[in-house]
C-alpha positions, -999 to +999 in steps of 0.1 A: +892+023+540+865+050+542+866+073+572+828+073+572+813+041+585+776+039+580+768+011+604+782-016+627+768-052+626+769-068+660+767-106+661+767-125+694+774-162+690+780-194+709+791-227+695+774-221+662+803-216+637+784-232+609+755-208+613+779-179+618+795-187+585+761-183+567+757-149+583+792-137+575+789-150+539+758-129+535+776-098+548+803-102+521+777-098+495+761-066+507+753-038+483+766-014+509+804-012+502+824-032+527+844-001+536+812+015+549+803-010+575+821-030+602+813-063+618+818-072+655+815-108+664+812-114+701+818-150+713+800-160+745+826-187+753+825-211+723+845-242+723+842-249+686+862-232+658+843-198+660+875-178+666+892-193+635+861-189+614+858-152+623+895-147+616+891-162+581+868-133+571+891-105+580+904-102+544+868-097+532+852-077+560+862-051+585+857-075+613+867-076+650+863-106+672+858-105+710+857-134+734+841-136+768+844-167+790+815-191+792+796-182+823+762-192+811+739-173+788+753-138+784+739-126+751+731-092+766+767-087+778+780-099+743+759-073+725+770-046+749+806-053+740+796-047+704+778-015+713+808-002+733+832-011+704+811+003+676+827+032+656+796+040+635+763+059+642+741+029+638+742-006+653+725-034+633+719-065+654+719-099+637+719-134+651+741-163+640+723-181+612+704-151+600+714-145+564+709-109+552+696-100+518+722-081+498+702-048+503+697-053+540+723-029+554+714-003+527+678-005+539+687-001+576+709+029+569+684+046+546+656+041+572+677+059+598+688+087+574+651+092+563+638+099+598+648+129+620+657+121+656+666+088+671+651+058+652+648+021+658+643-001+627+624-034+628+632-055+598+619-088+584+631-124+589+617-151+567+615-183+587+613-165+620+589-185+641+586-194+678+581-231+670+605-240+642+575-248+620+593-236+588+624-257+592+616-283+566+602-258+541+631-234+544+654-264+539+636-270+506+634-234+495+667-219+506+696-220+481+726-204+499+743-198+466+713-178+455+703-162+488+687-131+474+667-151+448+655-175+476+644-146+498+626-129+469+608-161+459+596-165+495+584-130+495+566-134+461+550-167+471+542-155+507+561-185+521+580-189+554+567-156+566+579-139+597+556-148+626+552-111+633+531-109+601+502-118+624+511-086+644+511-064+612+479-080+600+463-069+633+479-035+640+492-024+607+527-015+597+527+021+610+543+014+644+537+050+655+500+042+659+505+016+687+516+022+723+542-005+725+561-012+693+590-024+713+570-057+719+584-069+685+619-054+688+636-088+683+674-086+678+677-111+650+675-082+625+670-048+640+689-015+643+692+015+666+714+045+669+747+039+687+746+071+708+711+063+721+719+026+728+747+039+750+726+066+766+699+042+778+725+018+792+725-009+765+712-044+772+704-053+808+730-079+817+708-093+845+690-113+817+708-147+819+683-169+801+667-166+767+640-140+759+631-105+769+664-087+769+657-072+735+621-061+745+636-045+776+660-025+756+633-016+731+611-003+759+639+020+772+646+032+736+609+040+732+607+058+765+638+078+755+620+090+724+631+066+697+608+065+666+601+029+657+596+020+621+591-012+602+611-018+570+599-049+551+627-046+526+655-049+552+649-086+548+667-117+558+661-154+563+666-175+594+686-207+589+668-236+606+682-249+639+668-267+669+645-247+691+622-259+719+591-238+721+580-248+756+615-241+772+618-208+753+583-196+765+590-206+801+623-187+800+608-156+784+579-156+809+603-156+838+621-127+822+589-107+817+582-111+854+617-097+861+608-067+839+575-062+858+595-060+891+621-038+875+598-012+862+568-017+886+545-003+859+510-014+849+522-020+813+549-044+824+526-062+847+502-068+817+531-083+797+542-105+826+508-119+832+498-124+796+497-161+785+522-167+757+494-177+733+478-143+738+510-124+729+493-105+701+468-090+725+494-070+744+492-038+724+454-038+726+455-042+763+483-017+766+462+009+747+433+004+771+456+007+802+471+040+791 
């Protein structure tokens, strides 16, 4: 095993062993040699075969498995376990069911190495949507035995595009030009530097329902001087699964109000009061408020 790990992949999971299998399979096919990255699976109290599944990959990946009891939604705590256990300079966060293109980890690592100072990398997820609108189309387009080819065809044909494409159409891909790039720091496929993640306190474990804990961390990384960059080639695809838009937005809105109280800043009050359908307006309103 190499003494120089380039990155650590942190995957929180809960009762989604079938989706986790897809993610781990994609990690076995990375161009980055397997002795240059580690994988930390953190189980938020699953009752399915997640532990056995994770163990079955230890002959192919440098993988460690952690379990925390089921005490409700504790994705923030799960990711913090991964950050604390990481042995490399970069943490890449991926969700169960996000399948990474074979060049994904290479792209994350190269982006960090290409920029001086602390860096946060926002990557691309085909099929990433807040409504599950692409589920049927992804089911038709995705060949798990030809993952890279499937992703590259989606890219070439401009299908199943990441919902944040609307953000890039509006604000551009140079995230240094906008006041709040952390608004789209979504932990399905992002990375940040381990020392800075620890320095800012990791994820806030007071978030106990879906939505906002990643933005909250991104906000603190940004305030601490992280340079946010977008790398379209650090790509992945989101395997379809059930998602309820209304419940997700209600939960996220509650968490944005928590952030407004926590920071007591005009910027966070704008985020908390912004209707979900006007999410794209936030950076424009933030620029006017600064």
